[in-house]
C-alpha positions in Angstrom: 225.6 -159.4 85.0 229.3 -158.8 84.6 229.2 -155.7 82.3 226.8 -153.0 81.1 226.6 -151.1 77.8 225.5 -147.5 77.7 225.9 -144.8 75.0 228.0 -147.1 72.9 230.5 -148.0 75.6 230.7 -151.2 77.6 232.1 -151.1 81.2 232.6 -154.1 83.6 230.5 -154.3 86.8 232.5 -155.8 89.6 230.6 -154.5 92.6 228.0 -156.9 93.8 225.6 -154.2 95.1 225.7 -152.4 91.8 225.2 -155.6 89.9 222.1 -156.5 92.0 220.6 -153.0 91.5 221.1 -153.2 87.7 219.6 -156.7 87.5 216.4 -155.5 89.3 216.3 -152.2 87.3 214.0 -153.5 84.5 211.6 -155.1 87.0 211.4 -151.9 89.0 210.6 -149.9 85.9 207.9 -152.4 84.8 206.3 -152.4 88.3 206.1 -148.6 88.2 204.4 -148.7 84.8 201.9 -151.3 85.9 201.1 -149.6 89.2 197.5 -148.5 89.3 197.4 -145.9 92.1 199.5 -142.8 92.5 200.5 -143.8 96.0 201.9 -147.1 94.8 203.9 -145.4 92.0 205.3 -142.8 94.5 206.4 -145.6 96.8 208.1 -147.6 94.0 209.9 -144.4 92.8 211.2 -143.7 96.2 212.4 -147.3 96.7 214.2 -147.3 93.3 215.8 -144.0 94.1 217.0 -145.2 97.5 218.6 -148.3 96.0 220.2 -146.2 93.3 221.7 -143.8 95.9 223.2 -146.8 97.8 224.8 -148.1 94.6 226.2 -144.7 93.8 227.6 -144.4 97.3 229.4 -147.8 96.9 230.9 -146.7 93.6 231.9 -143.3 95.1 233.8 -145.1 97.9 235.7 -147.1 95.3 236.7 -143.8 93.6 239.4 -142.9 96.1 241.0 -139.4 95.6 244.3 -140.7 94.4 242.7 -143.3 92.1 240.3 -140.7 90.8 243.2 -138.4 89.9 245.0 -141.2 88.2 242.2 -142.8 86.3 239.9 -139.9 85.5 241.6 -139.4 82.1 243.0 -142.5 80.4 246.4 -142.3 78.9 246.3 -141.4 75.2 242.5 -140.8 75.3 241.9 -137.2 76.5 238.4 -136.5 77.6 237.6 -140.2 78.2 237.0 -141.2 81.8 237.9 -144.5 83.5 235.4 -147.5 83.6 234.6 -146.9 87.2 234.0 -143.2 86.7 231.8 -144.0 83.6 229.8 -146.5 85.7 229.3 -143.8 88.3 228.0 -141.5 85.6 225.6 -144.2 84.4 224.2 -144.7 87.8 223.9 -141.0 88.3 222.0 -140.8 85.0 219.6 -143.5 86.2 219.0 -141.6 89.5 218.4 -138.3 87.7 216.2 -139.8 85.0 214.1 -141.6 87.7 213.8 -138.3 89.7 212.6 -136.6 86.5 210.0 -139.3 85.9 208.8 -139.1 89.5 208.4 -135.3 89.4 206.7 -135.5 86.0 204.2 -138.1 87.4 203.5 -135.8 90.3 203.0 -132.9 87.9 200.5 -134.9 85.9 198.6 -135.6 89.1 198.5 -131.9 90.0 197.3 -131.0 86.5 194.4 -133.4 86.9 193.6 -131.9 90.3 193.6 -128.4 88.9 191.2 -129.4 86.1 188.9 -131.1 88.6 189.3 -128.5 91.3 186.2 -128.1 93.5 185.2 -124.9 95.4 187.8 -124.0 98.0 187.6 -126.1 101.1 189.3 -124.6 104.2 190.1 -128.0 105.6 192.2 -129.1 102.5 194.7 -127.0 100.6 193.8 -126.9 96.9 196.6 -127.2 94.3 197.9 -124.1 92.6 200.0 -123.4 89.5 202.9 -122.4 91.7 203.1 -126.1 92.9 203.6 -127.2 89.3 206.2 -124.4 88.7 208.2 -125.7 91.6 208.2 -129.3 90.2 209.3 -128.1 86.7 212.1 -126.1 88.3 213.4 -129.3 90.0 213.1 -131.2 86.7 215.1 -128.5 84.8 217.8 -128.6 87.6 218.1 -132.4 87.1 218.5 -131.9 83.3 221.3 -129.4 84.0 223.1 -132.0 86.2 222.7 -134.6 83.4 224.6 -132.3 81.0 227.5 -132.1 83.5 228.1 -135.9 83.8 231.7 -136.9 83.3 232.4 -138.8 80.2 229.5 -137.3 78.1 231.0 -133.9 77.3 231.8 -135.0 73.7 228.6 -136.9 73.1 226.8 -134.4 70.8 223.7 -136.6 70.4 223.3 -136.8 74.2 223.7 -133.0 74.6 221.1 -132.4 71.8 218.6 -134.8 73.4 218.9 -133.2 76.8 218.6 -129.8 75.2 215.3 -130.8 73.6 214.0 -132.2 76.8 214.9 -129.0 78.5 212.9 -127.0 76.0 209.9 -129.3 76.5 209.9 -128.7 80.3 210.7 -125.0 79.9 207.5 -124.7 77.8 205.4 -126.4 80.4 207.0 -124.4 83.2 206.3 -121.2 81.3 202.7 -122.2 80.7 202.0 -122.6 84.3 203.7 -119.3 85.2 201.3 -117.7 82.7 198.4 -119.5 84.4 199.4 -118.1 87.7 199.4 -114.6 86.2 196.0 -115.2 84.8 194.7 -115.9 88.3 195.8 -112.5 89.5 194.4 -110.8 86.3 197.8 -109.7 84.9 196.7 -110.1 81.3 199.7 -108.6 79.5 202.3 -110.7 81.4 200.3 -113.9 80.8 200.0 -113.1 77.1 203.7 -112.6 76.7 204.4 -115.9 78.5 201.9 -117.8 76.3 203.9 -116.5 73.3 207.1 -117.8 74.8 205.5 -121.2 75.3 204.7 -121.4 71.6 208.2 -120.4 70.8 209.7 -123.2 72.9 207.2 -125.7 71.5 207.9 -124.8 67.9 211.6 -125.1 68.5 211.0 -128.7 69.8 208.9 -129.6 66.8 211.5 -128.2 64.3 214.5 -129.9 66.0 213.0 -133.2 67.1 213.8 -135.1 64.0 215.8 -138.2 64.9 215.0 -137.8 68.6 211.3 -138.5 68.5 211.8 -141.9 70.1 213.6 -140.3 73.0 210.9 -137.7 73.4 207.9 -140.0 73.2 207.7 -140.5 77.0 207.7 -136.7 77.6 204.5 -134.5 77.7 202.9 -133.9 74.3 204.1 -130.6 72.9 201.5 -130.5 70.2 198.7 -130.8 72.8 200.3 -127.9 74.7 200.3 -125.7 71.6 196.6 -126.4 71.1 195.9 -125.6 74.7 197.9 -122.4 74.6 196.0 -121.1 71.6 192.8 -121.8 73.4 194.0 -120.1 76.5 195.1 -117.0 74.5 191.6 -116.5 73.1 190.1 -116.9 76.6 192.6 -114.5 78.0 191.9 -111.8 75.5 188.1 -112.1 76.1 188.6 -112.0 79.9 190.9 -108.9 79.6 188.2 -107.0 77.6 185.5 -107.9 80.0 187.7 -107.1 83.0 188.5 -103.7 81.5 184.8 -102.9 81.1 184.0 -104.1 84.6 186.8 -102.0 86.0 185.6 -98.9 84.3 182.0 -99.4 85.5 183.2 -100.1 89.0 185.4 -97.1 89.0 182.5 -94.8 87.9 180.0 -96.2 90.3 182.5 -96.1 93.2 183.5 -92.5 92.5 179.8 -91.5 92.5 179.2 -93.1 95.8 182.4 -91.8 97.3 181.9 -88.2 96.1 178.1 -88.1 96.9 177.9 -84.8 94.9 174.5 -83.2 94.4 173.1 -82.8 90.9 173.8 -79.1 90.8 177.6 -79.8 91.0 177.8 -82.5 88.3 175.9 -81.1 85.4 178.9 -81.8 83.1 179.1 -85.5 84.0 176.6 -87.9 82.5 175.5 -90.9 84.5 172.3 -92.8 85.1 171.4 -92.0 88.7 168.2 -93.8 89.7 168.1 -91.8 93.0 167.1 -88.7 91.1 163.5 -90.0 90.5 163.0 -90.9 94.2 161.9 -88.8 97.1 165.5 -88.8 98.4 167.0 -87.1 95.3 170.2 -85.3 96.0 169.7 -82.1 93.9 171.3 -79.3 96.0 172.8 -78.8 99.4 170.0 -78.2 101.8 170.0 -76.2 104.0 172.6 -74.1 102.1 175.8 -73.4 103.8 176.7 -70.1 105.4 178.4 -67.5 103.1 180.2 -64.3 104.1 178.5 -61.0 103.1 179.9 -57.4 103.2 179.3 -55.6 106.5 180.5 -52.3 108.2 184.2 -52.8 108.8 185.3 -52.9 112.3 188.3 -50.6 111.9 185.9 -47.7 111.0 184.4 -47.8 114.5 187.8 -47.8 116.1 189.0 -44.9 113.9 186.0 -42.7 114.8 187.5 -42.0 118.2 190.6 -40.4 116.6 188.8 -38.2 114.0 189.2 -34.4 114.6 186.2 -32.5 113.4 186.6 -28.9 111.9 185.7 -26.0 114.2 182.1 -24.6 113.8 182.1 -21.8 116.3 182.0 -19.0 113.7 179.0 -20.5 112.0 177.1 -20.8 115.3 177.8 -17.2 116.3 176.5 -15.8 112.9 173.4 -17.8 113.2 172.7 -16.5 116.7 173.1 -12.8 115.7 170.7 -12.9 112.9 167.7 -13.3 115.2 164.1 -12.9 114.0 165.0 -10.8 111.0 167.2 -13.5 109.6 164.6 -16.1 110.3 162.0 -14.1 108.3 164.4 -13.6 105.4 165.1 -17.3 105.4 161.4 -18.1 105.1 160.9 -15.8 102.1 164.2 -16.8 100.5 166.1 -13.6 101.1 169.7 -14.5 101.9 172.7 -12.3 102.0 
């Protein structure tokens, strides 16, 4: 192999290590497709990425700083990079595309594990939606790096294709974020995220057009739309049931916590089975102490300071009256 064609441009390949890597590229991709176990696929992906990094490193060493400044923009062709820089972009594209395929394959394995998830085992960590979110974050970062490759800034078709792929993976990332909110019973947030998934998926369907061949290896967006609609129905039903359960739990917990007797909750209706048992809580028994009016203490203290009126004149008059006065008093004769 002395040259390679990519995106309508042919560049020579003069570096032996790069030539060997490109010659074995098709065989490596075929081996990955034919691999039966996930462990084998992962090993082949890592081997291919390692070889690609070595080839990129060799090309990078050829791109010396002074040569890079001189050849980055060809004379008379602004925006077009040199052959060596374009070859570097091509190898970087292969590396990023392979990393995306590897992470996508790992995401599919985690999705199957989530669907077949068994009861939690303490000895083995079970997969969670957060693991898938992390993988899709890495994929989206790789797509951003693809858009920044030198020499492809003016390739509108390439930019559009990467934009559609970004929407596909954004939709799946948003879907699993919604799933993580469902697990913690945040129904409103999950419903909003499901609507955003449908928005991304509909944009892909409307703009795919001539890029269907490029998107055929990506996850099926139509299948995602069907799954989201099903999940939305399940979410709404779960939200209603959870609201009823929360109300019943709140009522029962408040009754147990307050432990009020019947005499104090006549205005609150509730079915209390304990009222028909021998331990019915009707009133407080024995009743609590209540304060009652009593002789004030300060009257006893003030009695020592009370001055009574003099009664000597009355006592003397009573003494002088004697027996005659006593007889008059009996018969009612008073002066």
